[in-house]
C-alpha positions in Angstrom: -85.1 10.7 64.4 -85.3 11.7 61.1 -87.7 13.6 59.3 -88.1 14.0 55.5 -87.6 17.2 54.1 -89.4 18.9 51.8 -86.9 20.7 49.3 -88.6 23.2 46.8 -86.6 24.8 43.8 -85.0 27.6 45.3 -83.6 25.4 47.7 -82.1 23.4 44.4 -81.0 26.2 43.1 -79.4 27.4 46.5 -78.0 23.3 46.4 -75.9 23.6 43.0 -74.8 27.1 43.7 -73.2 25.9 46.8 -74.3 27.1 49.8 -76.7 23.7 51.3 -79.9 23.9 52.9 -80.3 23.4 56.3 -83.7 21.6 58.1 -86.0 23.2 59.7 -84.2 21.3 63.3 -80.9 22.9 61.8 -79.2 19.5 60.5 -77.8 19.2 57.0 -80.6 17.2 55.0 -79.5 13.5 54.3 -78.6 13.6 50.7 -74.8 13.6 49.1 -74.4 15.6 46.3 -73.3 19.3 47.5 -70.7 17.5 50.1 -67.4 18.5 48.2 -64.9 15.3 48.4 -61.6 15.7 50.1 -57.7 15.3 48.4 -56.4 12.2 49.9 -54.4 12.6 52.6 -49.6 12.1 51.2 -49.0 9.4 53.9 -45.8 11.2 55.9 -43.4 8.3 54.9 -44.4 8.5 51.8 -43.3 12.3 51.6 -40.5 11.7 54.1 -39.1 9.2 51.4 -38.9 11.7 49.1 -37.2 14.6 50.5 -34.6 14.3 53.6 -34.9 15.9 56.6 -32.4 19.5 55.1 -33.9 19.5 51.9 -31.2 17.4 50.3 -31.6 15.3 46.3 -32.8 11.7 46.8 -29.7 9.4 47.2 -31.0 7.7 44.4 -30.2 10.9 41.6 -26.9 11.6 43.7 -25.9 7.3 42.0 -26.8 8.7 39.1 -24.5 11.8 38.5 -21.4 10.0 40.1 -21.7 7.3 37.2 -21.8 9.4 34.5 -18.6 11.3 35.6 -17.6 8.2 35.7 -18.3 7.1 31.9 -16.3 11.2 31.2 -13.3 9.7 32.8 -13.3 6.1 31.3 -14.6 8.0 27.4 -11.7 10.9 27.6 -8.8 8.2 28.9 -9.5 6.0 25.1 -9.3 9.5 24.4 -6.1 10.1 25.6 -5.0 6.0 24.9 -6.0 6.6 21.0 -4.3 9.9 20.4 -1.2 8.0 21.8 -1.2 5.2 19.9 -2.1 7.8 16.5 1.0 9.1 18.0 3.0 6.5 18.0 1.8 5.4 14.5 2.9 8.5 13.3 6.0 8.3 14.7 6.4 5.4 13.1 5.1 5.6 9.5 8.0 8.9 9.1 10.4 6.6 10.1 9.7 3.9 8.2 9.7 6.6 5.0 12.9 7.4 6.1 14.4 4.7 5.8 13.1 3.8 2.5 14.7 7.2 1.2 17.3 5.8 2.8 17.6 2.3 1.0 16.6 4.0 -2.7 19.8 6.5 -2.5 22.2 3.4 -1.5 20.3 1.7 -3.3 21.0 4.0 -6.5 24.2 4.3 -5.6 25.1 0.6 -6.0 23.0 0.2 -9.5 25.9 3.8 -10.2 29.1 1.4 -8.7 27.3 -1.6 -10.7 27.5 -0.1 -13.3 30.3 1.0 -13.6 32.5 -1.8 -12.7 30.5 -4.5 -13.9 32.6 -5.5 -16.9 35.5 -5.4 -14.2 36.3 -9.5 -14.7 36.2 -9.9 -18.3 38.0 -6.6 -19.0 40.7 -8.4 -16.6 40.0 -11.3 -19.0 40.9 -9.2 -21.8 44.4 -7.7 -20.3 46.1 -10.9 -21.6 45.2 -10.8 -25.3 45.7 -7.5 -26.0 49.8 -8.0 -23.6 50.2 -11.0 -27.0 49.1 -7.7 -29.3 51.7 -6.3 -28.3 54.3 -8.4 -27.1 54.1 -9.9 -30.9 54.2 -5.5 -32.6 57.5 -5.1 -30.9 59.0 -8.3 -32.1 57.8 -7.4 -34.7 59.3 -4.1 -35.6 62.8 -5.1 -34.1 63.0 -8.5 -36.3 61.0 -6.8 -39.2 59.9 -11.1 -39.3 57.0 -10.3 -40.6 56.4 -14.4 -40.4 56.6 -13.7 -37.0 54.1 -11.1 -37.0 51.4 -12.7 -38.4 52.3 -15.8 -35.9 52.1 -14.1 -33.1 49.1 -12.2 -34.3 47.3 -15.9 -35.3 48.8 -17.1 -31.4 46.9 -14.1 -30.3 43.3 -14.1 -31.9 43.0 -17.8 -31.0 43.5 -16.8 -27.7 40.5 -14.4 -27.7 38.6 -16.8 -29.5 38.8 -19.5 -27.1 38.6 -16.7 -24.5 34.9 -15.8 -26.2 33.7 -19.3 -26.1 34.0 -19.5 -22.7 31.8 -17.0 -22.4 29.5 -18.1 -23.8 30.0 -16.5 -27.4 30.2 -18.6 -30.7 30.2 -17.6 -34.0 27.3 -17.6 -36.5 28.2 -20.6 -39.4 26.5 -18.1 -42.5 27.9 -18.8 -44.9 26.6 -21.0 -47.9 24.0 -21.7 -45.9 20.0 -20.2 -46.9 20.0 -16.3 -45.8 18.1 -15.8 -42.1 16.7 -12.0 -41.0 17.4 -13.5 -38.1 20.6 -14.2 -37.8 21.4 -12.5 -41.4 22.0 -8.8 -42.1 21.8 -8.1 -46.2 24.5 -5.5 -46.9 24.2 -6.6 -51.2 24.7 -9.0 -53.3 26.4 -11.2 -55.1 27.3 -12.6 -58.6 29.2 -15.7 -57.5 28.1 -18.3 -59.2 29.0 -20.7 -56.4 25.8 -20.3 -54.3 21.6 -20.6 -55.0 19.5 -18.3 -55.2 18.7 -16.7 -51.9 21.8 -18.5 -49.9 24.9 -16.4 -47.6 27.6 -16.2 -51.0 30.2 -14.1 -48.8 30.0 -13.3 -45.2 31.8 -9.2 -45.1 31.5 -9.3 -41.5 31.0 -12.6 -38.7 27.8 -12.8 -36.6 27.6 -14.2 -33.2 25.3 -15.7 -31.0 25.1 -15.4 -27.0 24.3 -18.3 -26.0 20.8 -18.8 -27.7 20.3 -15.3 -28.7 22.0 -13.4 -31.7 24.7 -10.8 -30.0 25.4 -9.8 -33.2 23.8 -11.2 -37.4 26.4 -11.6 -39.6 26.8 -8.8 -42.2 25.9 -10.5 -45.5 25.9 -10.9 -49.3 23.4 -12.8 -50.6 23.8 -15.0 -54.1 21.5 -13.8 -57.1 21.4 -16.9 -58.6 
């Protein structure tokens, strides 16, 4: 049977202080302000899933550690592979540098030999000309025949001119031509009146062309007019 209970000021203060006031029949009044809610109990299955029976870590944490270890091992393998490639490239670079130095040294030696013997074929071709000069001089000393000496020297000169022409060296035609500093080198003036002014009146030394280039300019004297 429910009864109406009158709560005085003192009783309300006691309620606020955490001490509920009982009714005359020894039962708690029917109002819920003084009841302290209980915390929900943790489900046993949920608690069991968070830990094992011996307090070990959950299975997903162990899997994460295993994956991290594998990743570190893979990184270390990549690093070792990269170091091996770098060492191989360094060896190749040193080998290439050594090969280049050897090639450079061989090239310098070949150039020196080439410069030393580059004129060997030219000199070999000139040797018969020297032989003819020697024969002409020897014959002139024995016979005292200067006409024979002149003939021998003239023939040897023609042989030498033929060799020069075959090698691409041709004489510059300068006498009577207008003075051209590209082909002539003036060493003085000539008083001869047979040539007009600014023309080559005398050829002191013949010049030669090597194909389309001046091998040696002609030494000339220029007419004053």
